[in-house]
C-alpha positions in Angstrom: -1.1 14.8 0.3 -4.7 14.4 1.3 -5.3 11.9 -1.5 -2.3 9.9 -0.5 -3.4 9.9 3.2 -6.9 8.8 2.2 -5.6 5.9 0.1 -3.3 4.7 2.8 -6.2 4.9 5.3 -8.4 2.8 3.0 -5.6 0.3 2.5 -5.2 0.0 6.3 -9.0 -0.5 6.8 -9.1 -3.2 4.1 -6.1 -5.0 5.7 -7.6 -4.9 9.1 -10.9 -6.2 7.8 -9.1 -9.1 6.0 -7.1 -9.8 9.2 -10.3 -10.0 11.3 -11.8 -12.5 8.8 -8.6 -14.6 8.7 -8.5 -14.7 12.5 -12.1 -15.9 12.6 -11.4 -18.5 9.9 -8.4 -19.9 11.7 -10.2 -20.0 15.1 -13.2 -21.8 13.5 -10.9 -24.4 12.0 -9.8 -25.5 15.4 -13.1 -24.8 17.2 -11.8 -22.1 19.4 -13.6 -19.1 20.8 -12.8 -16.0 18.8 -13.2 -13.6 21.8 -10.9 -15.7 24.0 -8.4 -15.7 21.1 -8.6 -11.9 20.8 -7.9 -11.4 24.5 -4.7 -13.5 24.2 -3.6 -11.4 21.2 -3.5 -8.4 23.4 -0.8 -10.0 25.6 1.6 -11.0 22.8 5.1 -9.6 22.2 4.8 -9.7 18.4 4.4 -6.2 17.0 2.5 -7.1 13.8 -0.8 -8.9 13.8 -0.4 -10.8 10.5 3.1 -11.9 11.6 1.6 -13.0 14.8 -0.9 -15.2 13.0 1.8 -16.7 10.9 3.7 -17.8 14.0 0.4 -19.2 15.3 -0.1 -21.3 12.2 3.5 -22.6 12.0 3.0 -25.1 14.8 5.9 -27.7 15.1 3.5 -30.5 15.5 2.9 -30.3 11.7 5.6 -31.2 9.2 7.5 -28.2 8.0 6.0 -28.3 4.5 2.5 -28.6 6.1 3.1 -25.6 8.2 4.3 -23.5 5.3 1.6 -24.7 2.8 -1.3 -24.2 5.3 -0.1 -20.7 6.3 0.4 -19.6 2.7 -3.1 -20.7 1.9 -4.8 -19.2 4.9 -2.8 -16.0 5.4 -0.4 -15.5 2.6 -2.8 -14.6 -0.1 -1.8 -17.5 -2.4 -4.1 -19.9 -4.2 -3.7 -23.7 -3.9 -2.4 -23.7 -7.5 0.3 -21.1 -6.7 1.4 -23.0 -3.6 1.5 -26.2 -5.6 3.8 -24.5 -8.1 6.1 -23.3 -5.2 6.4 -26.8 -4.0 6.7 -28.3 -7.5 3.8 -30.7 -7.0 0.4 -31.0 -8.7 -2.6 -28.9 -7.4 -4.4 -32.1 -6.4 -1.4 -33.3 -4.3 -1.3 -29.9 -2.6 -5.0 -30.0 -1.8 -4.5 -33.4 -0.1 -1.6 -32.0 1.9 -3.6 -29.0 3.1 -6.5 -31.3 4.0 -4.2 -33.6 6.0 -2.7 -30.6 7.9 -6.2 -29.3 8.8 -7.3 -32.8 10.0 -4.2 -33.1 12.1 -4.9 -29.8 13.8 -8.4 -30.9 14.8 -7.4 -34.5 15.7 -4.4 -33.6 17.8 -6.2 -30.6 19.4 -3.3 -28.3 18.4 -4.0 -25.0 20.3 -4.6 -21.9 18.3 -2.4 -19.5 20.2 0.7 -17.4 19.8 3.7 -19.1 21.2 5.6 -17.5 24.1 8.8 -15.7 23.2 11.2 -18.5 24.2 9.4 -20.8 21.6 9.5 -18.4 18.7 12.9 -19.7 17.4 11.4 -23.2 17.1 9.0 -21.8 14.5 11.3 -19.5 12.7 12.3 -21.8 9.9 8.7 -22.2 8.8 7.9 -18.4 9.2 10.9 -17.5 7.1 9.9 -19.9 4.4 6.3 -18.5 4.4 7.6 -14.9 4.0 10.1 -16.0 1.3 7.5 -17.8 -0.8 5.1 -14.9 -0.5 7.8 -12.6 -1.8 8.7 -15.1 -4.6 5.1 -15.1 -5.8 5.1 -11.3 -5.7 8.4 -11.1 -7.5 6.8 -12.8 -10.5 4.5 -9.8 -11.0 2.2 -9.4 -8.0 3.8 -6.3 -6.4 1.3 -6.3 -3.6 2.6 -9.6 -2.3 6.2 -8.5 -2.6 5.5 -5.4 -0.6 3.6 -7.4 2.0 6.5 -9.8 2.4 9.0 -7.0 2.9 6.7 -5.4 5.5 6.6 -8.8 7.3 10.4 -9.1 7.0 10.9 -5.7 8.7 8.5 -6.7 11.5 10.3 -10.0 11.9 13.7 -8.2 12.1 12.2 -5.9 14.8 10.9 -8.9 16.7 14.1 -11.1 16.5 17.0 -8.7 16.0 19.7 -11.2 17.0 18.7 -13.8 14.3 21.1 -13.6 11.4 18.8 -15.3 8.9 16.0 -12.9 9.6 18.1 -10.0 8.5 19.5 -12.0 5.6 16.0 -12.7 4.2 15.1 -9.1 4.5 18.3 -8.1 2.7 17.5 -10.6 -0.1 14.0 -9.2 -0.6 15.2 -5.6 -0.5 17.9 -6.1 -3.2 15.7 -8.2 -5.5 12.7 -5.9 -5.1 14.9 -2.9 -6.0 15.1 -4.1 -9.6 11.3 -4.7 -9.9 10.6 -1.7 -12.2 13.3 -2.8 -14.7 12.2 -6.5 -14.8 9.2 -6.0 -17.2 8.9 -4.1 -20.5 6.0 -4.3 -23.0 4.4 -7.0 -20.8 7.4 -9.3 -21.1 10.2 -10.3 -18.6 13.5 -8.5 -19.1 16.7 -10.5 -18.2 19.1 -9.0 -15.7 21.8 -8.3 -18.3 19.3 -6.3 -20.4 17.7 -4.3 -17.6 17.9 -0.5 -17.5 19.9 0.0 -14.3 18.8 3.6 -14.1 15.4 2.2 -13.1 16.8 0.3 -10.1 16.2 1.7 -6.6 19.8 2.2 -5.5 18.7 3.5 -2.1 16.9 0.2 -1.4 19.9 -1.8 -2.7 22.2 0.1 -0.3 19.7 -0.7 2.5 19.9 -4.4 1.5 23.7 -4.3 1.6 23.6 -2.8 5.1 21.1 -5.3 6.2 23.2 -8.2 4.9 26.2 -6.8 6.7 24.2 -6.9 9.9 23.3 -10.6 9.2 26.9 -11.5 8.6 28.1 -9.7 11.7 25.7 -11.9 13.8 27.5 -15.0 12.4 26.4 -18.4 10.9 26.1 -17.9 7.1 22.8 -19.7 6.4 21.0 -20.2 3.1 19.3 -16.8 3.1 22.6 -15.1 3.8 24.1 -16.9 0.8 21.2 -15.9 -1.4 21.4 -12.3 -0.3 25.1 -12.2 -1.1 24.2 -13.6 -4.6 21.6 -10.8 -5.0 24.1 -8.2 -4.0 26.7 -9.6 -6.5 24.0 -9.5 -9.2 23.6 -5.8 -8.6 27.3 -5.0 -9.3 28.8 -4.3 -12.7 30.6 -6.2 -14.1 29.2 -9.3 -12.5 31.7 -11.8 -11.1 30.2 -15.0 -12.6 32.9 -17.2 -11.2 32.2 -16.0 -7.7 28.4 -16.3 -8.3 28.9 -19.9 -9.5 30.9 -20.7 -6.3 28.2 -19.2 -4.1 25.4 -21.1 -6.0 27.5 -24.3 -5.5 27.7 -23.6 -1.7 24.0 -22.9 -1.6 23.3 -26.1 -3.3 25.4 -28.0 -0.8 23.6 -26.3 2.1 20.1 -26.8 0.8 20.3 -29.9 -1.4 17.8 -28.1 -3.7 17.6 -29.1 -7.4 16.4 -25.6 -8.1 19.5 -24.1 -6.7 21.5 -26.6 -8.8 19.7 -25.1 -11.8 20.7 -21.7 -10.8 24.3 -23.0 -10.4 24.2 -24.3 -13.9 23.0 -20.9 -15.2 25.9 -19.2 -13.4 28.4 -21.7 -14.8 27.2 -20.9 -18.3 27.6 -17.2 -17.8 31.1 -17.9 -16.6 31.8 -19.6 -19.9 31.2 -23.2 -19.0 28.1 -24.0 -21.1 29.0 -27.7 -21.6 29.5 -28.3 -17.9 26.2 -26.4 -17.2 24.3 -28.5 -19.6 25.6 -31.7 -18.1 24.4 -30.5 -14.7 21.0 -29.6 -16.0 20.5 -32.9 -17.7 20.9 -34.7 -14.3 18.2 -32.7 -12.6 14.7 -34.3 -12.0 12.6 -31.2 -12.6 10.6 -32.1 -15.7 7.5 -30.2 -14.5 9.5 -27.0 -13.8 9.5 -24.6 -16.8 12.7 -22.9 -15.7 14.5 -26.2 -16.3 13.4 -26.3 -19.9 14.0 -22.6 -20.6 17.5 -22.9 -19.1 18.3 -26.0 -21.0 17.0 -24.3 -24.2 19.3 -21.4 -23.7 22.3 -23.7 -23.1 21.5 -25.7 -26.2 21.2 -22.4 -28.2 24.6 -21.3 -27.1 26.0 -24.7 -28.1 24.3 -24.3 -31.5 22.1 -27.4 -31.1 19.2 -25.5 -32.6 16.5 -28.2 -33.0 17.0 -29.4 -29.4 16.8 -25.9 -28.2 13.5 -25.4 -30.1 12.0 -28.5 -28.5 13.1 -27.3 -25.0 11.6 -23.8 -25.5 8.3 -25.4 -26.6 8.3 -27.6 -23.5 8.9 -24.5 -21.3 6.0 -22.8 -23.0 3.7 -25.7 -22.2 4.5 -25.3 -18.5 4.8 -21.5 -17.9 2.0 -19.6 -16.0 3.2 -16.0 -16.1 2.1 -14.0 -19.2 5.2 -11.9 -19.0 7.5 -15.0 -19.0 5.4 -16.6 -21.8 6.0 -13.5 -24.0 9.7 -13.7 -23.3 9.9 -17.4 -24.2 7.9 -16.8 -27.4 10.3 -14.1 -28.4 13.3 -16.3 -27.7 11.7 -19.1 -29.7 11.1 -16.8 -32.7 14.6 -15.5 -32.5 15.8 -19.1 -32.7 13.8 -19.7 -35.8 15.2 -16.6 -37.5 
């Protein structure tokens, strides 16, 4: 118990030191007095200092993607390369976007201050996107980032208890994170169908379900609520792939995202519609996204188009960044050869 308490204290000290440095860095970026900034922080209604800084960075004078990218770089613990991958652009393109955002802050004299309570909803979309992308990066193997995103999600739910998408995002993260220990084995990614469900955190899944119910009770089923419903369905056995495909189709309509369309294709294939799924994948403009090629390879494998599948796996391997996912793709490719 003493050791655990000591470790937690050390973690808190490190987090606070990092927060102080980030605050100074942000204040310096806009030429603002750090002491004056600190005095204003004491008057804020936001219960978490890091969340407070995220709201500060997500200024509506910047384009939404600029808000999200700059906040991820400054506060989210992500590198420029990681942010570029999240936005499906080159690292050089993302560097330019970040530079433009910083220049706009200085040129427009955007104030470095926490917005008053009545303006928080105007920044919510960007804040949710920041927390979600931090979690996504952590979900790929960086457990510290996933835990930080969930902590921010809880603080956000406390701050804005009547916002349905806040609870929906928290539910989504809780359910997905509950499967974390089963997602990796021998340094490689493990597909959902092959995971050892005894290693899932069922208490956390139940909390995610309850949190989703809270979101739905508040009304307006937004994109995070749909994703959370998908995550809950994935936790059930057997999985209802027809229903999952329908939810992915709805999510694609709401978001207009080609990545969601890719997930829709994967669900269609699991529901037994591999030909339709491949037709959908072939229409997507995501050549630099390794999941497109790995999904296409799997569909081609199922349709017994072996050589095309091999080429698609090789292209996915050229693009993948995670070692765990690389090992998985290499194993799939070797199985294809056998």
